[in-house]
N, C-alpha and C positions, 0 to 999 in steps of 0.2 A: 873723564872720558872725552875724547875728541869728537867733535860733531861730524856726522856723516850726512851726505845728501843722497836721497833716493828719488828716482824718477818713475812715474807710473803712467800706464795707459789703462783707462777704464773701459768696460764693455761697450759703453755708448760712444767711444772714440775720443772722449775728452782726456786731457793729460794733466798731471799735477807733479809738483816738486815738493819734497818734504825734507826738512833738515831736522835731525834729532841727535841727541847725545846719548840716547838709550843704548845700553850694551847689547841688548837683544830686541830690536824693534819689531813690533807686530805690523805686518804689512796689511793694507786694506784688502778685504775679501773681494775676490773677483778681479783685482787689478793685476796687470802684467808689469813686471819690472822692466825698465828700459835703461839703456846706457844714456849718458848725457847727450851724445850725438843723435841718438834716435829720438830722444825727447825734444831736442832743439829742432830737428827736422819736422817732427809732427806738429810742434807748436807753431812753427813758421807756416806750415801748410794750413793749419786752422786759422791763423791770422789772415793769410792771403784769401782764404775762402770767405771769411767775414767781411773783408774789404770789398771783395767782388759782390757779395750780397748787398752791401750798403750802396755800392755804385748802381747796381741793378734797380734797387728800390728808388733811388734818386732819379734815375732815368725814367722810370715808370711814372713817378710823381710829376716830373717835368712834362712828359708827354700828355698826361691827364690835364694839367693846367693849360697847356697850349690848345688842346682839343676844346676845352671849355671856353677859352678865350675866343678861338675861331668861331665857335657856335654862337657866342654872344654877339660878336661883330656881325656875323651873317644874319642874326635875328634883328639887327638894326641898332644895337647899343653902340654908343661911342667907344672909341679905343680906351679912353680913360676909365669909363665905367666897367668895361670888359676886363681891364687889368685889375681893378679893385675887386670885382666879384670873383675872378678866376685865380688871382694870385700870380698870374703870368706876367712877366716883364719882357716884352719884345726886345731883342738884342738890337742896339743901335748900329747903324752901318759902320761907325768908327770903332766899335767894340768887336767887330767880327774878325775872326782869325783867317778867313779865306781871302 
């Protein structure tokens, strides 16, 4: 039997691809069959959302580090000590994009 590819979307919004040579494959309970185009589109949207979430977390972590650095410097710690404690690395003027 020739292999067939099936594309699914689950109730939680996740998607999956399954390749099988079964003559009469059993599809996962609760899953909706998708076309390859629908699957590709939904997968790309999921990946884009994941990348945005990662970027948001990184931006939040960077802001927290900068806030900690600023607070340490304001409290009288040297810039070197503040960098070490906060994990924040101030951008050098030569590194700035503006």
